N, C-alpha and C positions, 0 to 999 in steps of 0.2 A: 615492422611486423612482417612475418613470412607471407609470401605470395600465395601459398597453398591455402585457399579459402576453406574455412570450416563450414560445414553444412549442419544446420540444426532444424529439426522438426519440432515445433512447439505445439504440443497437444493440449488444447483447451476445451473444457466441457462447461458450457454456459452460454449466456446470451451476449453476443458481440455483434454490433456495438451496443454499449450500455454504459451507464455512469457508475456502476458498482465499482468499488475500489479495486477488487481483484481483476476485473476485466480491463480497467485502465492500466494497471500494472502490467498485465499481459501484453497489451498492444504497445505500450511504451517500451517495454523490454525488447520486443521484436524490432522496433524502430532503432533502439540503441545498438542492438547486435548488427543490424544492417548498416548503420553508420560506421561500424568498425570492420567493414569489408567481409562480413559474414553472410553467407547465403541462408536465408531464413524462410521456412515454410510454416505458416500458421494454419493448423487444421482445426476448424471450428464446426459445430453442428449447423447445417444449413437452415436458414430461416426464410420463410416465404410470406409474401402478402399477396394472396390470390395465387397466381402462377409466377409472380415476379420474385426473384431472389433479392433479398434486401441486405445481405451481409457479404457482398462481394468486396474486393479490395477498394474499389472506387468509393463505395458507400462508407466503408470504414475510414478511408483516408479523409473524406470530407467531414465525417462526424468528429474525429479527433484532431483534425488539422495536421496530419502527418507531413513530414518533410522528406523522409527517407523511405524508399519503397521496399517491400518484401512481398512474398507470394502468399496469398490467402487461398486456401483450398476448403470450400464448404463440403462438409461430410454429411451423407444421408443418415444422420443419427436421429432416432425417434426422441421427441421431447414432449412428452404428454404427462399432465398432472391431473389428479382427481381430488376429491374431498377426503378420500381415505388415506390416512398416513401410512397404513400398512401396505396398501397397494402401491403408493408412491415409492416406497423403499424398493420394491421389486422393479418398478419402472426405471428407477435410477440405476439399479444394478444392470438392467438390460441395456440402458443407454450407454453406460460406461463400458460394458463388454463390447458392444457394437463399435463404439468409437475407438476402443483399443485395437480391434481387428482392422478397422480402417487405417489407423496409424501404422500398423504393421504392414499392411498392403502398400502404403505410401513409402515407408522406409525401404522395403525390399525392392520396390520399383526404382527408387532413386539410387540404391546401391548398385543395381544392374546398369543403370544409365551412366553413373559417375565413376564407379569403381573406387570410391573413396570411403573413408571412415565417416559414419554419420552418428549424430547424437540425437536422442529424444529428450526434450525438456518438458517437465511436468511440474505442477504445483498442487495437484489434487490427489489426496491420498488414495481414493478408490481407483483412479487411473493407474497410479503406481502399482497397486496391488494386482490389477488385471494384467498389466504389461509384464509383471514379474511371473505371474502364472503362465503366461503365453510366451515366455522367453525362448523356448526351443524353436518357435516359429520366426524369430527375428534376431536373437542374439545380439542386440544393440546395446550401446553404452547409454545409460540413462542418467541425466542430471535432474535431481529432485530439489526443489526449492522449499525449504522448511520455514514455516512462519510461527507455529505454536505447537510444539511436539506433544505436550500433555493433552491438549484438546484434540489434536489429530488422532492420537492413540485411542482416547475414550470414545470418540465419535464413530469409530469403526465397528463397534459392537462385536458380533460373532466373527468378523473378519480381522480382528485385532492381531491375532497371531500371524496371519498371512501378511498383514501390513508390516509388522516388525521384521519378518523375514525379508520382505521386499526392500525395506529400509537398509538392512545390512548388506543386501546384494547390489545396491545402487552404486554406480560408477563414481559419482561425485555428489556430495550433499552440500547445498548452498544455504547457509544459515544467515538470518538477517541481523544477528548481533553476536558478539563474543559470549555473552551470557547464555544465549540459546545454544551456541555451538558446544558449550560445556555440557549442557543437558543432553544434547544429541550424542556426544562422545560417551557419556555414561551408558547410553542405550545401545550404541552400535560398536563401541570399542575405540580405544585411543588410536589405533593404527589406521582407521578408516579415513578415506580422503574427504576432508571437510574444509570448506572455504567460507569465510565471513563475507557475505555479499549484502551489504546494507541496502535498504530501500532507497528510492531516488525520487526526483521531481523532474518534470520536463524543463529543459533549459530555456524554453520560450515562454514560460509561465507568466512572466511579468513584462514581456516584450511590448505589449500594446497598452500599457498602463499610462494614463495621463499623470505626469509628475507633479501636477498641482493637486495636492491632497485635499485642499479646501474645496476646489472645484469638483473633485470626485465625491466628496461628502454631500455637496449640494445636489449632484446628480442622483445620488442614492437616497436622498431624503433624510440624511443624518444631521444631527445638530452640529453647528459650527463652533459653538462656545463650550463644548464639553470635552473633557479628557476621556477618550474612549478606550476601554480595555475590552478587546474582542476575543471571543471563543468561536472558532469555525469548525464545525464537525457534526457528527450525528449525536442524537440525544437518547440513544438506547439505554435501557435501565441498567445494564451491566457496566456502562461507562459512568454511571452515577453523576449526571450533570447537576443534580441537586446540590452537590458540593459547591458549585459556582454561586448558586443562589445564597447559600449559607455565608460564603465569603462576602458577597455583596451586602449582606445584612450587617456586616461589621465595618463597613466603610462609612465614615461620618461625613466626608466631603460631598456636598451637593454638586460639585463640578465634575465628579467621576461617574461615568455611565458604563455599565456592563452591557456589551452588545453580544447577543447570541445569534449566530448565523447557521442555519441548517436544522435538520430534524424532520421526521415524518409527522403528518398531522396528529397521529395518536400520541407520539412521544412529546410533541410540542404542547399538546393540551395538558399532558401530565405535569410537565415542568412549569407551565404557566400557573396551574392550580397550586403547585408547591410555593411559587413566588407569592401568590395571593395569600396563602396560608401563613407565610412568614412576614407578610406585609412589606415586601421588598418592592420599592418603587423605582430605584435607580437601575433598572434593567429594561432593555428593549429587545424584543424577539423579531427576527426577520424571517424565520422559517426557511423553507427550501428556496434557494435562488438558483438561477441557471448557472451551470458550471463555468461558463466563460466570464461571469460577473464576480465569481468568488475572489479572484485576485484583487479586484477593485475594493472589496470590503476589507481585505487584509491591509492594503496600502492606505486606506482611509483611516485606519485605527492608529492610536498612539502607542499601544503595546498589544501583544498577542499572547493568549493563554492556551497552553495545552494541559489537558487533564484526563487521565485514565487511571483508575485505581489498580493497585497490584495485589493488595492483601486478600488472601483467601479467594482468589479469582482463578477459575480455570481458563477463562477467556482473558488473554493478555495481548498487548501490542508491544512486541519486543523491539520493533524499530518503526516508530510511528511516522507515517508519511507526512503528517501535518507539521512536525517540528522542522522538517527539511524545507517545506514550503515557507514556513515562517522565517527561517534563516535567509532564504532567497528574497523575501520581502524587504529585508533591511530594517526591520522593526525590533525593538527590545522584546525578549521572550521570557515568559514565566512558565516553568514546567515543574512537575513533581520530582523529588529526589528519589530516583529509582536506578538500579544498577545499569539497565540498558539505556536509560536516558543519559546517564553520566558518561557513557562511552562516546557521546557526541557533544553534549552540552556541559560546560564547566562553570560552576557557580562563580559569579563575579567577573567572568572573562567573556563568555559569549551568551550568557543567560543569567537569570537569577532562579535558583531552585528553592522550592518550598516543601514543607512537610505535607505529604498527601493526606494525612489524618487531621490536619489542623487548618480549617478554613480561615481562622484569624491570621495565620501566618501568610496565607495568600493575600488577604486584605491588606496587611501591613506592607507587603512587598509591592503591591499595586500603588499604594500611597507613596512609598519610597521612590519608585521610579518617576512618579509625577513630580516629586520635589527635587530629585537629583538628576537634572538634565544631562550633566556630564557623564554620569554612570550609564544612563540610558543610551546616550549616543555611543559610548564605548562598546557596550555589549552588542548593540545593533550592528555597528561597523564590523566588529570581529566576526559575528555570525554571517554577515553578508559575504565577507571575504572567504570564509570557509565553506560556504554553500556550493561553491564551484566544484568541490570534491564529490558532490552527491547528485550529479546529473545521471540520467539513464545512459548517456554515452560513456561516462566514467565507469558506471556499474558494469556495463557490457564489456568494456575494455578489460576490466579486472578478470572477468570470467574467461574471456578468450585467451588472455595471457596465461592463465592457469592451465588451460587445455593445451596450449603450445608447449608449456613447461613440462607437463606430464608426457607429452609426445616426445620431446627431446631427450627425456630421461628413460625412454623406452619402457614407460610404465604400462603400456598396453600394446 
């Protein structure tokens, strides 16, 4: 890799450290870039407890257990919320504008000090729009990470037109799946620079797991004599976790237990009531567990289930983090048959895919994997081997290689 280090300013607008998926992805991507000899500056709104700053690098490093360092720059960005939704919209706009200005000040300062080409990395639509509007003040190359274009466009309201202009003016668009990249191309044009940059998982996710799964089950209070099919994730209504309960209702074997890990108290209560309504007893809810214990639950299970509906949904997960973590766990995976899922999981090879509209199909495949140990071992083994391609280090490496390629071709 060239010795000329790439410099990236990652502009993040939110609470860091935090266990929200987007903040975890942000921090892990910065770590991945740093592990690939990239100089990274993470600009985040400063958070204080009294007079003490609580999101400096050392606090973030300890919270996430980081191994590779990057520079964290807390920004004096206002972060105030009220009970009024209308007022909050203006507060959010103000925060995004101030954070964008702070990003520009940092970029221009670094440009003077280093005399090198710098990149701004963002994944928040409003920040992209603001940086586009203020482009004459920085004239920087922006990398924008796209996760769900239809939702992003609709969520911008009156700023929709400006957001689309910003999208077309972005130096490089990073899409989390080929399916999403096709949607983006239809919006910005076939000739625009687009790269498929799939989501990833931390390479150390299962490094501290006790390899004795029965011992892990005992520590977690899970039954030792059950075949456990586990779902790990949120229970938001748009994800329709009730589908899992419906599938469990079609499982005849008393030896099979559906384990559901995660969910806010409100969502958990809703799904529990649904299970009671359907008189489903072969299900156990663990609710929210501390993030560092989540890998234990994955490893303690016999198989792992991913489910997010795609039909008539504005909210979609085009590259689910969970299936990548499942692959790394080395357990057989069940997932819905969806175009973006099939880019990673192949039915009968590294997973079994089910009809997302048919809970009976999911129930049948759970039973099949319980009965066919050879098939279960094969797809688990293949998934484990392929998971090494989806670490944050590999993800960052692909991005950096793309930037070097563009540089060598004199594209900028």
